[in-house]
Every structure is written in C-alpha cells, then in structure tokens.
C-alpha positions in Angstrom: 36.8 4.7 62.0 33.7 4.7 63.3 32.9 7.8 63.1 34.7 8.1 59.2 32.1 5.5 59.0 28.8 6.9 60.2 29.8 10.7 58.9 29.8 8.3 55.4 26.4 7.0 56.2 24.8 9.8 57.1 26.0 11.8 53.9 25.1 9.3 51.8 21.9 9.6 53.2 21.6 12.8 52.8 22.4 12.7 49.2 19.6 10.1 48.7 17.5 12.1 50.1 18.3 15.1 48.1 18.4 13.1 44.6 14.8 11.7 45.7 13.2 14.5 46.5 10.3 15.6 43.9 11.9 19.1 43.3 14.9 18.1 42.0 15.0 16.7 38.5 17.6 14.4 38.4 17.8 10.6 37.4 17.7 8.8 40.5 14.0 11.0 41.4 12.8 10.2 38.1 13.4 6.5 38.4 12.8 6.6 42.1 9.0 8.0 41.7 8.7 6.2 38.6 8.8 3.0 40.3 7.2 3.5 43.2 4.3 5.0 42.0 4.2 2.6 39.3 4.3 -1.1 41.8 3.3 0.6 44.6 0.9 3.0 44.8 -0.3 3.2 42.0 -0.3 -0.8 41.7 -3.0 -1.0 44.6 -5.4 1.1 43.3 -5.6 -0.3 40.2 -6.1 -3.7 42.1 -8.5 -2.3 43.9 -10.3 -0.9 40.9 -10.5 -4.4 39.3 -12.3 -5.8 42.1 -14.7 -2.5 42.1 -15.6 -3.7 37.9 -15.3 -7.7 39.0 -18.1 -6.7 41.7 -20.3 -4.8 39.2 -20.1 -7.7 36.9 -20.9 -10.4 39.2 -23.2 -8.3 41.4 -25.8 -6.2 39.0 -29.3 -8.2 38.5 -30.1 -7.8 34.7 -33.5 -7.6 33.6 -32.7 -10.4 30.7 -36.9 -9.0 29.5 -35.7 -6.1 28.0 -32.8 -4.9 26.2 -29.3 -4.3 28.7 -27.8 -1.7 28.9 -24.7 -2.3 27.2 -23.2 -0.9 30.4 -23.7 -3.2 33.6 -24.4 0.0 36.1 -26.9 1.9 37.2 -26.4 5.9 37.8 -28.6 7.9 40.0 -29.3 11.5 37.8 -29.8 13.5 41.0 -26.4 12.1 42.6 -23.9 14.1 39.9 -21.2 15.5 42.2 -20.0 18.7 41.8 -16.1 19.4 42.1 -14.6 20.5 44.8 -11.0 21.8 43.5 -8.0 21.6 45.6 -4.8 23.6 45.3 -2.5 21.6 45.1 -3.3 20.4 41.8 -4.2 21.9 38.8 -8.1 20.8 37.4 -7.3 17.7 39.5 -10.5 18.5 41.7 -9.3 16.9 44.8 -11.5 17.4 47.3 -9.5 14.1 48.9 -10.9 12.0 51.6 -11.4 13.0 54.9 -8.5 11.3 57.4 -10.8 11.3 60.1 -13.2 10.4 58.0 -14.1 6.3 59.5 -16.1 4.7 57.2 -14.9 2.0 55.0 -14.2 3.7 51.3 -16.1 1.2 49.4 -12.7 -0.6 46.4 -13.4 2.9 43.9 -12.9 5.5 46.7 -9.8 2.9 47.4 -8.7 3.5 43.9 -9.0 7.0 43.8 -7.5 7.6 47.1 -4.7 6.2 46.0 -4.5 7.6 42.9 -4.6 11.0 44.7 -1.2 10.4 46.7 0.7 9.3 44.0 -0.1 12.3 42.6 0.7 14.1 45.6 3.4 12.1 47.7 5.5 11.7 44.1 4.3 13.9 41.4 7.3 15.7 40.1 5.9 18.3 38.3 8.9 20.7 37.9 8.4 24.0 36.2 5.2 23.2 34.2 6.6 19.8 33.6 6.1 16.8 35.4 8.9 14.6 35.3 7.3 11.6 36.5 6.0 9.2 33.8 3.7 7.6 35.7 1.4 10.3 37.0 -0.6 10.7 33.7 -2.1 6.7 34.3 -2.9 8.3 38.2 -5.0 10.9 36.6 -6.5 8.1 34.7 -7.6 6.2 37.5 -8.2 8.9 39.1 -11.1 9.8 36.8 -11.8 6.1 36.0 -12.6 6.2 40.0 -14.4 9.1 39.8 -16.9 8.4 37.2 -17.8 5.0 38.9 -18.3 6.9 42.5 -21.3 8.9 40.0 -18.6 11.9 40.2 -18.6 12.9 36.6 -17.8 16.6 36.8 -14.3 15.8 39.1 -13.9 13.0 36.7 -13.8 15.1 34.4 -11.6 17.4 34.7 -9.2 14.9 35.7 -9.5 13.2 32.3 -8.8 16.9 30.9 -6.1 16.9 33.0 -4.2 14.6 31.3 -5.4 15.5 27.7 -4.0 19.2 28.4 -0.6 18.1 29.8 0.3 14.8 28.5 -0.6 14.9 24.6 1.8 12.6 23.3 1.0 10.3 26.0 0.3 6.6 25.2 -3.3 6.4 26.9 -4.3 10.0 25.5 -6.9 7.9 23.6 -8.1 5.8 26.6 -8.2 9.2 28.3 -10.4 10.6 25.6 -13.0 7.6 25.1 -13.5 7.8 29.2 -14.5 11.7 29.1 -17.2 10.7 26.2 -18.3 8.2 28.3 -18.7 11.2 31.3 -19.7 13.7 28.8 -23.4 10.5 28.2 -23.4 10.3 31.7 -24.0 13.7 31.5 -26.7 13.9 28.6 -24.1 15.5 26.0 -24.1 12.5 24.4 -23.6 15.1 21.0 -20.0 16.2 22.2 -19.2 12.9 23.5 -20.1 10.9 19.7 -18.3 13.9 18.1 -14.9 13.7 20.3 -15.3 9.6 19.6 -16.3 9.5 16.0 -12.8 11.7 15.4 -10.1 9.2 16.9 -11.7 6.1 16.1 -12.8 7.2 12.2 -10.1 10.4 11.6 -6.9 8.3 10.0 -3.8 10.4 11.5 -0.3 8.9 13.0 -2.3 8.8 16.0 -5.4 7.0 15.6 -4.2 4.5 13.2 -2.5 2.3 14.9 -5.2 2.3 17.9 -5.0 -1.2 19.6 -7.9 -3.4 19.4 -9.0 -3.1 22.9 -9.1 0.7 23.2 -11.5 0.2 19.5 -13.6 -2.2 22.0 -13.6 0.6 24.2 -14.4 3.5 21.7 -16.6 1.4 20.1 -19.1 0.4 23.0 -19.5 3.9 24.0 -20.0 5.0 20.8 -23.2 2.6 20.9 -23.8 3.5 24.4 -24.4 7.4 23.0 -26.8 6.3 20.4 -28.6 3.8 22.1 -29.5 7.3 24.4 -30.7 8.8 21.8 -32.2 6.3 20.3 -30.7 5.9 17.0 -30.4 2.0 17.4 -29.2 1.0 13.7 -26.0 3.3 14.3 -25.7 1.8 18.2 -26.2 -1.3 16.0 -23.4 -0.7 13.5 -20.8 -0.1 16.3 -21.7 -2.5 18.5 -20.7 -4.7 15.4 -17.3 -3.1 15.6 -16.7 -3.7 18.9 -17.9 -7.2 18.7 -14.9 -7.8 16.3 -11.6 -8.7 18.9 -13.5 -9.5 22.3 -10.3 -8.3 23.6 -12.6 -7.6 27.2 -14.4 -10.9 27.7 -16.9 -9.2 30.3 -18.2 -6.5 27.8 -17.5 -8.2 24.7 -19.8 -11.1 26.1 -22.2 -8.5 27.0 -22.0 -6.3 23.6 -22.7 -9.7 21.5 -26.3 -10.5 24.0 -27.3 -6.7 23.5 -26.4 -6.7 19.6 -28.5 -9.9 19.5 -31.4 -7.7 21.4 -31.7 -5.1 18.7 -32.1 -8.5 16.0 -35.2 -9.6 17.6 -37.0 -6.8 18.4 -36.6 -5.7 14.9 -37.7 -9.4 14.1 -34.6 -10.3 11.9 -34.6 -14.0 13.7 -31.9 -15.3 11.1 -29.0 -12.5 12.3 -30.2 -12.4 16.1 -29.5 -16.3 16.1 -25.9 -16.2 14.5 -25.9 -13.1 17.4 -26.6 -15.5 19.7 -24.9 -18.6 18.7 -21.6 -16.7 18.2 -21.9 -15.5 21.8 -22.9 -19.5 23.1 -20.2 -20.3 21.1 -17.2 -17.8 22.9 -15.4 -20.1 25.8 -14.1 -16.9 28.0 -17.4 -15.5 28.2 -19.2 -14.9 31.4 -20.9 -18.4 31.9 -24.3 -16.0 32.4 -24.1 -14.7 28.6 -23.6 -17.8 27.7 -26.8 -19.5 29.4 -29.6 -16.8 28.1 -27.7 -16.6 24.7 -29.3 -20.3 24.6 -32.1 -19.3 25.4 -32.5 -16.5 23.3 -31.5 -19.0 21.0 -34.8 -21.0 21.6 -36.7 -18.1 21.5 -36.1 -17.0 18.1 -36.2 -21.1 16.7 -38.2 -21.2 13.7 -41.5 -23.6 14.0 -39.3 -26.3 11.4 -36.4 -28.5 11.8 -34.1 -26.9 13.7 -36.7 -26.2 16.4 -36.1 -29.8 17.4 -32.1 -28.8 17.4 -33.2 -26.5 19.9 -35.3 -28.3 22.2 -32.8 -31.6 22.3 -30.5 -28.4 22.9 -32.5 -27.2 26.1 -33.1 -30.5 27.3 -29.5 -31.3 27.6 -28.7 -27.7 29.4 -31.6 -28.5 32.0 -29.8 -31.6 32.8 -26.8 -29.9 33.5 -26.1 -29.3 37.6 -24.8 -26.3 36.8 -27.6 -24.5 35.6 -29.8 -25.2 38.3 -30.1 -21.2 38.4 -31.9 -20.8 35.8 -34.2 -23.8 35.6 -37.1 -21.4 35.4 -35.7 -19.7 32.2 -35.0 -23.3 30.4 -38.3 -25.1 31.5 -40.6 -22.2 30.4 -38.2 -21.9 27.0 -38.7 -25.4 26.5 -43.0 -24.9 27.6 -43.0 -22.8 24.3 -41.7 -24.9 22.0 -43.9 -27.1 22.9 -46.6 -25.0 23.4 -45.4 -23.9 19.3 -45.6 -27.3 18.0 -49.1 -27.7 19.4 -47.7 -30.2 22.4 -50.2 -28.5 24.9 -50.2 -30.6 27.8 -46.2 -31.4 27.7 -46.1 -27.3 27.7 -48.2 -27.4 30.9 -46.0 -29.7 32.5 -43.0 -27.7 31.3 -44.1 -24.1 32.9 -45.5 -26.0 36.0 -41.4 -26.8 36.4 -40.7 -23.8 36.2 -42.7 -22.0 38.8 -41.8 -25.1 40.6 -38.2 -24.5 40.2 -36.0 -23.0 43.0 -34.5 -19.8 42.1 -37.5 -18.8 39.8 -37.8 -15.2 39.9 -40.9 -13.2 40.5 -41.0 -11.8 36.6 -40.3 -14.9 35.2 -43.4 -16.0 36.6 -45.2 -13.6 35.4 -44.4 -14.8 32.5 -45.2 -18.0 33.2 -49.1 -17.8 35.2 -49.3 -15.5 31.6 -48.9 -18.4 29.7 -51.4 -20.8 31.4 -53.8 -18.2 32.0 -54.0 -18.0 27.9 -54.2 -21.6 26.9 -57.2 -21.6 30.5 -58.9 -18.4 28.5 -58.0 -20.5 24.4 -59.6 -23.9 26.4 -62.4 -21.8 27.8 -61.7 -22.1 30.8 -62.1 -19.1 31.9 -62.3 -19.5 35.9 -58.8 -20.9 35.2 -57.7 -18.5 33.3 -58.9 -16.0 36.2 -57.1 -17.4 38.3 -53.5 -17.5 36.6 -54.0 -13.5 35.1 -54.4 -12.9 38.9 -50.9 -15.0 40.2 -49.3 -12.3 37.4 -51.0 -9.3 39.0 -50.2 -10.1 42.6 -45.9 -10.9 42.2 -45.9 -8.4 39.1 -44.4 -5.1 39.9 -44.2 -2.7 37.4 -48.3 -2.3 37.6 -48.0 -0.1 34.6 -46.2 -1.8 31.9 -48.0 -2.3 29.4 -48.3 -5.7 29.2 -49.1 -6.3 33.0 -52.6 -3.5 32.1 -53.6 -5.3 29.6 -54.0 -8.7 32.3 -55.3 -6.7 34.3 -58.1 -5.5 32.0 -58.7 -9.4 31.1 -58.6 -9.9 34.9 -61.4 -7.2 35.1 -63.7 -9.0 32.5 -63.6 -12.3 33.5 -64.0 -11.2 37.6 -67.6 -10.9 36.2 -67.9 -13.3 34.3 -66.7 -15.7 37.3 -69.1 -14.0 39.7 -72.2 -14.6 37.4 -71.3 -18.3 37.0 -71.0 -17.9 41.4 -74.4 -16.9 41.3 -75.3 -19.8 38.7 -74.4 -22.5 40.6 -74.8 -21.4 44.1 -78.8 -20.5 43.2 -79.3 -23.6 41.0 -78.1 -25.7 43.8 -80.2 -24.0 46.1 -83.1 -24.2 44.2 -82.4 -28.0 43.5 -82.3 -29.1 46.8 -85.6 -26.6 48.5 -87.3 -28.9 45.7 -86.9 -32.4 46.6 -88.8 -34.0 49.9 -87.9 -33.7 53.3 -86.0 -37.0 53.3 -84.5 -36.7 50.1 -83.0 -33.7 51.3 -82.1 -35.5 54.5 -80.4 -37.8 52.9 -78.7 -35.9 50.3 -77.1 -34.1 53.2 -76.2 -36.7 55.4 -74.1 -38.2 52.5 -72.8 -34.9 52.3 -71.2 -35.0 55.6 -70.5 -38.2 55.5 -68.2 -37.2 52.4 -66.5 -34.6 54.8 -66.2 -36.1 57.9 -63.8 -39.0 55.8 -62.2 -36.2 53.6 -61.7 -34.5 57.6 -59.8 -37.6 58.9 -57.4 -39.0 55.9 -56.5 -35.5 55.8 -55.7 -35.5 59.5 -54.2 -38.9 59.4 -51.9 -38.1 56.5 -50.2 -35.2 58.6 -50.4 -37.3 61.9 -48.0 -39.8 59.9 -46.2 -37.1 57.8 -44.5 -36.2 61.4 -44.2 -39.5 62.7 -42.0 -40.8 60.3 -40.2 -37.1 59.3 -39.5 -37.1 62.8 -38.3 -41.0 63.8 -35.9 -39.0 66.3 -38.8 -38.1 68.7 -40.8 -39.6 71.4 -38.5 -41.9 73.6 -35.2 -41.5 71.5 -34.5 -45.7 70.8 -33.9 -46.3 67.8 -36.4 -49.3 67.7 -39.7 -47.3 68.9 -38.8 -43.8 67.3 -41.5 -45.2 63.8 -43.9 -45.8 65.6 -46.6 -43.1 66.3 -47.6 -43.3 70.0 -43.8 -43.2 70.8 -43.5 -40.1 69.1 -44.5 -37.1 70.9 -45.1 -34.0 68.5 -47.1 -36.7 67.0 -49.1 -37.8 69.2 -49.8 -34.0 71.0 -50.7 -32.8 67.0 -53.1 -35.8 67.1 -54.6 -34.9 70.0 -54.5 -31.7 69.1 -56.5 -32.3 66.0 -59.6 -34.8 67.7 -60.1 -32.1 70.2 -60.5 -29.7 67.2 -62.8 -32.1 65.1 -64.6 -33.3 67.8 -64.4 -31.5 70.6 -63.4 -33.0 74.7 -65.7 -36.2 74.9 -66.1 -38.9 77.7 -64.5 -42.6 77.0 -67.6 -44.8 76.4 -70.9 -46.2 73.1 -71.6 -43.4 70.7 -69.1 -40.8 71.9 -69.4 -39.1 68.1 -72.7 -38.1 69.1 -73.4 -34.4 69.8 -75.4 -34.4 72.9 -72.9 -37.3 74.3 -70.2 -34.6 74.7 -69.0 -34.3 78.8 -66.5 -33.8 80.5 -66.2 -36.0 83.9 -70.2 -36.4 84.0 -70.9 -33.0 83.5 -72.6 -31.9 80.3 -70.7 -29.6 77.9 -71.8 -25.8 76.4 -74.1 -26.8 74.2 -73.2 -23.9 72.0 -69.6 -24.5 72.3 -70.5 -28.0 70.5 -72.6 -27.5 68.5 -70.2 -24.5 66.7 -67.3 -27.2 66.7 -69.4 -29.7 65.2 -71.7 -27.2 62.6 -70.1 -28.6 59.8 -71.2 -32.4 60.9 -74.4 -31.4 62.0 -77.3 -32.4 59.8 -80.1 -30.0 61.4 -77.2 -27.3 60.2 -77.7 -28.1 56.8 -81.8 -28.5 56.5 -83.0 -25.6 58.4 -80.7 -23.8 56.1 -82.3 -24.4 53.2 -85.0 -21.6 52.4 -88.8 -22.6 52.1 -90.5 -19.2 51.4 -91.9 -18.9 47.9 -91.4 -15.7 48.0 -87.3 -16.3 48.6 -86.8 -18.9 45.8 -88.6 -16.9 43.4 -85.9 -14.0 44.5 -83.7 -16.8 44.0 -84.6 -17.8 40.7 -84.9 -13.7 39.1 -81.3 -14.0 40.4 -80.3 -16.8 38.5 -81.8 -16.2 35.2 -80.2 -12.4 35.1 -76.9 -14.0 35.4 -77.5 -16.1 32.8 -78.4 -13.4 30.8 -75.7 -11.3 32.3 -73.6 -14.5 30.9 -75.2 -14.6 27.3 -74.2 -11.3 26.7 -70.4 -11.2 29.0 -69.5 -14.6 26.4 -71.5 -12.9 23.4 -69.9 -8.9 23.4 -66.4 -9.7 25.4 -65.3 -12.7 24.5 -66.9 -13.7 21.4 -67.6 -17.2 22.6 -70.7 -17.6 20.6 -71.4 -21.5 21.0 -71.2 -20.2 25.0 -73.7 -17.1 24.7 -75.8 -19.5 23.3 -76.3 -22.1 25.9 -76.6 -19.5 28.7 -79.3 -17.0 26.7 -80.7 -20.4 24.8 -81.0 -22.2 29.1 -83.0 -18.9 30.5 -85.7 -18.2 27.9 -87.1 -21.7 28.7 -86.9 -20.6 32.9 -89.5 -17.9 32.5 -86.9 -15.1 32.7 -89.0 -11.5 33.3 -90.6 -10.6 30.6 -88.4 -7.3 30.1 -85.5 -10.5 29.7 -87.6 -11.6 26.6 -87.0 -9.3 24.0 -83.5 -9.0 24.4 -82.9 -12.8 24.6 -84.7 -13.4 21.0 -82.7 -10.5 19.8 -79.0 -11.9 20.8 -80.5 -15.3 19.9 -81.2 -14.0 16.5 -77.9 -12.6 16.5 -76.3 -15.1 17.2 -77.6 -17.6 14.9 -77.2 -15.4 12.0 -73.6 -14.8 12.6 -73.1 -18.7 12.9 -74.9 -19.7 9.7 -78.0 -21.0 11.2 -80.8 -19.3 9.1 -83.5 -21.8 10.3 -82.6 -21.1 14.4 -82.3 -16.8 13.3 -85.5 -16.6 11.5 -86.8 -18.6 14.8 -85.9 -15.8 17.0 -86.8 -13.1 14.8 -90.1 -14.5 13.8 -91.0 -13.7 17.8 -89.5 -10.1 17.7 -91.5 -9.2 14.7 -94.5 -11.2 15.7 -94.8 -9.8 19.4 -92.6 -6.4 19.1 -93.1 -5.6 16.4 -93.7 -1.7 17.0 -89.5 -1.6 18.6 -86.4 -1.0 16.9 -85.4 -4.3 16.8 -88.2 -5.0 14.0 -87.4 -2.0 12.4 -83.9 -2.9 12.0 -84.7 -6.7 10.7 -87.2 -5.2 8.0 -84.6 -2.6 7.1 -81.0 -3.3 8.6 -79.3 -0.5 5.2 -81.5 2.3 7.1 -79.0 1.4 10.2 -76.0 0.0 9.4 -73.8 1.7 6.8 -70.5 0.5 5.2 -68.6 3.9 6.2 -66.3 4.4 9.1 -66.0 7.9 10.4 -62.6 8.9 11.9 -62.9 8.4 15.5 -61.4 12.2 15.9 -64.0 12.9 13.3 -66.5 11.4 15.9 -65.6 12.9 19.0 -66.0 16.0 17.0 -69.9 15.3 15.7 -70.4 14.2 19.5 -69.3 17.7 21.0 -70.9 19.6 18.9 -74.8 17.0 19.4 -74.1 17.2 22.7 -74.1 21.3 22.9 -77.2 21.3 21.5 -78.3 18.9 23.8 -77.2 21.4 26.4 -78.6 24.4 24.8 -82.4 22.2 25.2 -82.1 22.0 21.4 -83.6 18.3 21.5 -85.4 17.7 18.4 -82.3 18.9 16.8 -80.2 16.9 18.9 -82.4 13.8 17.9 -82.2 14.3 13.8 -78.2 15.4 14.3 -78.0 12.0 15.9 -80.0 10.0 13.6 -78.5 11.5 10.5 -75.1 10.8 12.2 -75.7 6.9 12.9 -75.6 5.4 9.6 -71.8 6.6 9.4 -70.3 5.6 12.2 -71.4 1.3 13.2 -68.2 0.3 14.0 -67.3 3.4 15.9 -66.6 2.1 19.6 -69.0 6.0 20.8 -71.9 4.1 19.6 -73.2 3.6 23.1 -72.4 7.9 23.8 -75.0 9.4 20.9 -77.7 6.3 21.1 -78.0 7.0 25.0 -77.6 10.7 24.8 -80.5 10.4 21.3 -82.5 8.3 24.3 -82.0 11.8 27.1 -82.9 14.1 24.4 -86.5 12.3 23.3 -87.1 11.3 27.3 -87.1 15.9 27.9 -89.8 16.3 24.9 -91.7 13.1 24.7 -93.9 10.6 27.2 -92.4 8.3 29.3 -93.1 4.8 27.6 -91.2 6.9 24.6 -87.6 7.5 26.9 -88.4 4.0 28.2 -88.3 2.0 24.9 -85.4 4.2 24.2 -83.5 3.5 27.4 -84.1 -0.6 26.2 -83.3 -0.5 23.0 -79.6 0.9 24.5 -79.6 -1.5 27.6 -80.6 -4.0 24.7 -77.6 -3.5 22.5 -75.1 -2.4 24.7 -75.2 -4.2 27.0 -71.8 -4.2 29.0 -70.8 -1.0 27.6 -71.1 2.2 30.6 -73.7 3.8 28.4 -76.3 0.3 28.3 -75.4 0.0 32.4 -76.6 3.1 32.8 -79.8 3.0 30.6 -80.4 0.0 32.7 -80.3 1.3 35.6 -82.8 4.9 34.8 -85.2 1.3 32.7 -85.2 -0.4 36.4 -86.4 3.3 37.9 -88.8 3.9 35.5 -90.2 0.4 36.2 -90.8 1.1 40.4 
C-alpha cells in the first residue's frame, strides 16, 4: 500500500513537471508560467522600476531659474551603449548581468535583471509563437529599464521585439511611445515625431480607444521631441494636451510647470498665471511643484490690485513651517514685489532675509546680490554696489552666462572708480593731517588711539561674555557658580589670551598700561616685541608716519588731483552721473591742478553744464577755452559744432570696412591721405564706438609727417575726449612720454 502511494506521488510529480514545461503548449503550462511571471518575477521587477522612478523624481536637482527639462533626468551623451546580443532571445540584446559580478545593482538594473529572468525562465516560444501572455510585459520592462540606464540601442531592440512579435498586445501603444522616447535621446527626433503623430492623431480601430494615461505619455514625448528641435509652439500644443487629464501626477505637474514657463518666456503673463494657478490648485501634485508655482505666480503678478493679493499669499506661505526649504525664494520674491511698489527699504529687508535663509541656494543668492547691487548703484552708492557684484562673482558657477558676464563688466568698471575714490580719501586725510600743527596732530591721534582702544576692549569683553554665558556648565561644574566669569575655565583662558594679545605680559603694578613698564619678573621685556604688539596704541607710530617733506606732500596732492579728474571722467562717460562728475571736476579745478588738466577739465565741465541746461555755467567754461586755448580743436568745435557733429550714422559693418581701408593707407605710409580720409569720414560716424580709433589713427598719421607739437596736440585731443577708452589711455600714455 505504501509503495503504491509513493509511486502515485512520484507519478503526479513528474506529470506536473511535464505539464509545466516551457516546451509544451498546455493549459497548465500557459497558466502556470503566466501566473509565476506576473506575480513573482515580473512583480518584483516592476517594484524595483517604480523605486527607480521615485528616486529620480525625489532626487533630481532642478534649476528653477531655467526652463525645466520635461523629463527630470540627465543623460550623458558619451555613454550610449552598444547592444550585446545573446542567442537565447531574438532581438533581446540581453547581455545579462554576470553572476560573478558582486557590485550592487541599481534599481533599474534590478528591474532589467528580473525582466531577463522572466524571459529566459518562463518564456514559451514554441515554433516561433510565444504562449506566455506576460512576456510582452517583460520585454517592455526590459526596454524601459535599459532606457533609464542610458542603454538606448538595446532598449530599442527590446521595444522592437514587442512590436514585431506582439502586434495585437494591449501595451503596443505604450511600447511605441517608449521606442520614440529612446529615438529622441539618440537625436532622431524626426523619426520619433513621425511615429508619435501617427499613433496619436490617426483615427483607426486601435488608436481611437487609447486610455488617458497613454495619451498623456504620448503627448509628453512629442513635447520633448519638439523642445529638442526648438519648435516651442508645437511643444506648447502637446503640453496642453498632456495636461488635460493629469493621470500621472508627477509628470503632469512637471508638464504644467514647463508650460507655464514657456508662456512666461513669451511674456504672456495671463496665460502663464492661469497655468501656474492650475498647478497650485492641483492637490495630488508633488509639493515642490506647487510651492514653485506660487513663486512663479508672484513673478508674473502685474503692478495692480492683484499684486496685493499675491503679496498676502506670499506672507502666508512664509509662515508655514513646511516651506522653510523655500524661504530664500519666497523672501526674494516678496522683496521684488516691494521693490516694484517702490517700497525700497522693505525690499532690502526681504533680500537680506533671503540671504540669511538656512537653505539658501547659491544661484538664488546671485539674484539677491544682483538686486542689492543694482539698488545701491541706482542710489549712487557705488562702493556698496561693487561689493554686492563681487559677491555675485564669488559664488556664481556659470561664469559664461550672459547675466554673469554683464555683472562682471559692471564690477570691473566700478573697480577703477573705487580705486580712485580711495586715493582721494587717503591722500586728503594725509594732506589734511600734515597741514596741522604738531600739537593738533598729537591731539588728533591721541583721540584716535583712545577710540580704537575702547572699541577693542568692548569687542574682547563681548566675546568673553558670549563664552561665559554660552557654556554655563564649564568651570567648576556647579549650578550656582557656572555663570560667573572666573569660574568658567574656558572663558578665563580666553580672557588671559586676549589680554596678552593686546597688552603683552605685564607686571602687577600701577600704570601697567605704559609700554616702558612691560616687564617679566623685573626684567625688561624685549622692546621690539612690545613695540610690535602695541604699535596701534603707540602715539609715536602715527606721528612718525606723517610726511613732512614738501615734495612728498606735493606728490600726494598731484595723485589726488589726477584721481579726482579720472573720477569726473568715469562718472560722466561710464555712469552718466553728471552731478557726481560735476562735483569731482569742479573740486579739482579749485585745487590748482597740473597745467595739462586745465583744458580737459574746462571742456568736460562745459559739456556737463550744456547737457544739464545751465547756459550760464556752460558759458563760463566755454569762455575759458575760447580765450585761453583758442588754437585748440576744442575751441574749433565750440565755434563750429556742425562741422564735426553730423546727424547721420553709418552701419557698424560699413564703419569697420572704412577703418580697415584707411588703416591700410596708413600702413602704406600714405599719411596725408590717411588724415584727409579720416576728416572726410568722421562727420558720418559721430555716434560710432569706433570713433576713438579713427581719431587715434589720425593722430598717429600727424605724428609721422608733422612736428612734435602738432602730434602732441592731436594726442591730447584723443586723451581728453575719449579718456575712458583704450585709445584715450594709449594717447595719454604717449603724451606723458613726450613730455619727459
């Protein structure tokens, strides 16, 4: 009996094994392998794939200041894989994972591994026909996993296998879309567009009943293709179609955001606001898109009653604890709204709060610093503006960006201005102190030393207090003694170090502050060391630094006057700040400047007051030029302005061409003809940036066949008229050499 049962069990086992063979087309085999594939191997593969997608959506770092890519992933173009075909599956391009490879697989590699396992172990390809209805899903998962692993060619092979062998499968449309996406990544957008439009727009028995999720996927892929071909209007069309149903909440939210960005880029603020509002109201959207949508709504807010509502909305968002990672952007945008409403102080406060936000990003900071720099520049606080622009350049990563290059140019222009302002301030101070009596000088520096000594003591005490109260458990560790300074060992040690740093090692006696009292155990301390450590408190250090030689003082005055003149030119020519330019030039005019500066000072002041509409003051400086410098070109221009300045303006290309032609005349030693040609051409290009080049070329030509005086006069005209250009600086340098 027992033997019969054993035989029966063994028989049933072998029958089951025979029935479950992948080489036999039986009901048991088909259902067994289909169920095992779907609920075991393929299920685990799809779960790994989902985790990979979630990781991409959560970890991808978006640049919210640029138009977002439609798909939140970046592929490296030099890593497109070559397919490795395996004889076990037609077109599968398996090249499966090596079992001996012990490195940990990524989520997409795990999904690919499961898909390959499903195909190899549960595929029922009998006489060229696949009898396991889950194998097409496995091939689709295989292709999608390879797509995200940046192995596009093998991915296409997997998709093609599905399309060729399962033309009636319910996932055929999805497979075609994924194949098109792989084609886009391989720069074959035309093929992808053709495939997708055929799938989505041709109304036949298959495509007419596409589910909403597939339509979203197809339109999103089409938008990707059109963005890559710079066809933004068509991309916009398909993004609108893709966002009708929002079945895929993560991709749908992203599509809405990109669509809103395109509208904003086209300056269609109303359309952009409608899209961003839809995204903000999309309850199932990932939170990062919703909060960014609110920020974009603030960006697109018009300066009317709706701006107040947007500002109120921003105030509420700032108070929400969940929004702390976005405070830098929220404060910045609130500052922009205040600035647009001319509430400049409120704007500055919000910009500073944006900088202090815990999670403030570097790129956001560049925009904040730029805004603060522009506000300072507008308020004529040029040194502050330069500091803010410098902060932008310190943290900006994309230095080739047009905006950063523009800021760099502004910072470079401000650098010269600040340098000259510092020269003026420093030399003014030195000359002023040098002009005082010895008693006045002594009193001045005694007051100065007292101020810095008091400031140092207060700063040291503040640091001691911070340590004492910041570490109440230090010292003796007693609850009632921990707050007192002398029971806090850390504070006591710090205080001793600070004292020695300021005063050195001192003997306990009266008048211990005096430098000559500094002793160690009765022995006199090294005088060099005492003098060095107390130099900033030593009166003699300052008195000995005051220049007494008249030549040195005169040199300081000349440097100051030259700096004032340069400042006048910078304010006039570069920054168009005529009031600042006027003050600097008028001051240098009152300080008995060098003889060579008198003519250009009067010329620039004449131009400034003419532009300001003050005819009386303009005539004052005009008369100086006409009376004292009647034989100069400046006097000729004042007497006959129409001969030099014409209203016509030549095209840049024509000007460059003319310059080259005249320059070749100069190179061919035809100096007189060069001057004639320049004089003929100058009236037609009064507004050209190349004007200084023509004037300098003319001056060089004059220097080749006329005397030194004529050459110097021509160069002085270039140096004065175009002082801030390279040509003007070159002319000034040559004039300086000729004067030696």
